[in-house]
C-alpha positions in Angstrom: -109.3 -120.8 213.8 -106.6 -121.4 211.2 -107.1 -121.4 207.5 -107.3 -125.2 207.2 -109.9 -125.5 210.0 -111.9 -122.6 208.5 -111.9 -124.3 205.1 -113.1 -127.6 206.6 -115.8 -125.6 208.5 -117.1 -123.9 205.3 -116.9 -127.1 203.4 -119.2 -128.7 206.0 -121.5 -125.7 205.8 -121.7 -126.1 202.0 -122.6 -129.8 202.4 -125.3 -128.8 204.9 -126.6 -126.1 202.6 -126.8 -128.6 199.7 -128.5 -131.4 201.6 -130.8 -129.7 204.2 -131.6 -126.6 202.3 -131.7 -128.2 198.8 -129.4 -125.5 197.5 -132.0 -122.8 197.9 -131.6 -119.3 199.4 -127.8 -119.1 200.2 -128.2 -115.6 201.6 -130.9 -116.7 204.1 -128.8 -119.8 205.0 -125.7 -117.6 205.6 -127.6 -115.2 207.9 -129.3 -118.1 209.8 -126.1 -120.0 210.4 -124.1 -116.8 211.0 -121.5 -117.5 208.4 -119.9 -115.3 205.7 -122.0 -115.2 202.6 -118.9 -114.4 200.5 -116.9 -117.3 201.9 -119.9 -119.6 201.3 -120.0 -118.4 197.6 -116.3 -119.2 197.2 -116.6 -122.6 198.8 -119.7 -123.4 196.9 -117.9 -122.4 193.6 -115.0 -124.7 194.5 -117.4 -127.5 195.3 -119.2 -127.1 191.9 -115.8 -127.0 190.1 -114.8 -130.2 191.8 -118.0 -131.8 190.5 -117.3 -130.8 186.9 -115.9 -133.5 184.6 -114.9 -133.4 180.9 -116.1 -136.2 178.7 -112.8 -137.5 177.0 -114.6 -138.6 173.8 -116.2 -135.3 172.8 -115.0 -132.7 175.3 -118.4 -132.0 176.7 -118.5 -130.8 180.3 -121.0 -132.4 182.7 -121.7 -132.3 186.4 -121.7 -135.4 188.6 -124.0 -135.1 191.6 -123.1 -137.5 194.3 -125.7 -138.2 196.9 
């Protein structure tokens, strides 16, 4: 599996973790799905960062959760 495919795979695992597991117990999810806990943490971090937005009027940071 090349890096691009692996990234897409872990991105899909993060979506599954967020929807089916309601973002609870990442360690248990990683063991059950047989995926790397560390790679899941990094991918989840990137996912959260992509959801951060800065309010242009006052500079506050807020998160947009898309369903």
